[in-house]
N, C-alpha and C positions, 0 to 999 in steps of 0.2 A: 504494500500500500504506500509506503514511504517513497518507493521508487517511482510509482505512478504520479504521486504528488510532486516530486522533484521534476519529473519530465514535464508535467503541465506547467509548473512555474517557469521552467527554462523556456518553454515554448512561448508563454505569455511575455516574458522579459524580452526574448528575441523579437517577437512581433511588435512589441512596444518600441524597441530600439529602431527597428526598420521604419515604423510609422513616424517616429520623431525625426529620423534622417530624411524622410521624404518631405514632410511638412516644413522642416527647418530650411530647406534649400541648400544645405551644406554640400551636397553632391554637385560637383561642377558638370553641367551638361554641355558646356561649350565644345564645339567640334575641334577646337585647338587643344583641348585637354583629353588625352587618351583615357579610356576606361581603366579602372583599377584591375589588377589581375583577377580578383574574385568576380567582379561584374562581367569582365570579358569571358571568363570561363562559363559563368551561368548563362549568359546570352548565347554564346556559341553552342552550348549543350542544348539549350532550349530550341534553338533554330534547327540544329541537325535532327533532333528527335521529332520535331513537328513536321519537317519536310519528309522524313522517312515514313511517318504515319500517314500523311495525307497524299503522298505521291503515288502510292501503289507501285506496280512493277510492269505495267504494260508499256512496251515501246518497240519500235521497229528494231530488227536485228542489224540491218545494214541500210545505208543510204546511197543514193546515186550521186554521181558527180554533179548533176544538175541541181539536186537538192542542196548539196554543200555549197555550190556556187550562189544559189539564191540566198542561202543562209549567210554567206559571206557578205552579200550586199546589205542585208539587214544589220549584221554585226558591225559593218563599217559605218553605217548610218546611225545606229542607236547605242551600241555597246562600247565601242572603242574609246569614247570620251571618258569613261570611268574605268574600264578594265584593261585598256591599253592592248598591245599586240606585240608579236615578235619584232624586235628591232625598233620599237617605238618607246619614247619616253612617256611617262605618265603625264596626263594633261594637268593644267592648273586646277581644274575642277576636281579631278581625282585626288590630287595632293591635299585638298582641304576637307575631304570626307572622313568621318569617323563613324563606324569602323572603316578602315581603308578597304576599298573594293578589292577582291582577290584577283590575282593574275589567273585568268581562266585556263591558260595552258597548264598550270599546275593544279589548280583547284578542281578542274573538271574531272580529273582522275579519281577524286575522292567521292564523287557522286555518280549514281547510276543515270542512265539516259532519262528514265522516268522522273527522277528527282530534278535533273536539270530542266526538263520540260515544265515541271510544276513550279520551280523557282521563277523561270522566265514568264510563265503565264500569270502567276499570282503575286509575284514580288515578295519582298521581305520587309516587314515593318521595321522602322527605325534604323534602316541601313542605307537608305537612298535607292534601293533596288526597286524600280517601279514595276507594276503589274502590266504586262503587255497583252494579257488576255482580253481586256475590254477593247483594244484597238487592233488586234491581230487575230487572224484565223489560226486554228490549231496547226494547219499545214505549214503556215509560215513559221510558227514557233518550233515545229519539228525540224524545219530546214535550218534554223539557228542552232539547234542541238546538233544536227549533222555537221555543221561547220565547227562548232565548239569541240566536238569529239576529235576533230582533226588538228586542232590547235597545238597539242603537245608535240606533234611531229613536224610542224611547220617551222622553217628557218626564216630569218628576217628577209632573206632574198626571195624566198617563195611567197611570203606575204606581200612584199612590194610588187612582185610580178602579178599577183592576183589583183592588187589595187590598180595597177596599170591596165590590166585587161578590162576591169569593170569600168574604169574611166573612159577607155576607148569605146566600149560598147554603149555607154551613156551618151558620149559625143555623137556617135553614129545615129542613135535614136533621135537626138535633138535635131541633127541635120535632116533626117527624114521628115520630121514634123514641120520644119521650116520650108521645105520645098513645095 
């Protein structure tokens, strides 16, 4: 009985301490101040577990070159500003975000394809990762996953070549529209 009473008292004291920390404003939420190690661990653990529970495991096994190329276009337009790319320096926006956006060439290997899809579609609260589901079809999101899956194997030169190819095809499309 004393053990149970001690446990309840410890819980109440901890909850009261957390409440006082929240209402006092003592925790610095500025993006220039990194999270404490404890807060970072709790937030990362919460996010990983939430994504794994909600993502399921349905995903294509392979993607075509066309899907990856389409995914590259969207990645180049929407993702590179925060996540960067092989051979690219992080943008000014990316450098000011807390938590720092992951390098997807590395982080993508820690997530399943279904989990990457879920993250891109639904976003992640309090990380600056937006939800693209309201503005993009599932097929477009899977194309982005197809490209992200290839990121770990892309060199800076290969990435630049893809950028160049996309720019040329965009210029050709614009020329056709103006004729």
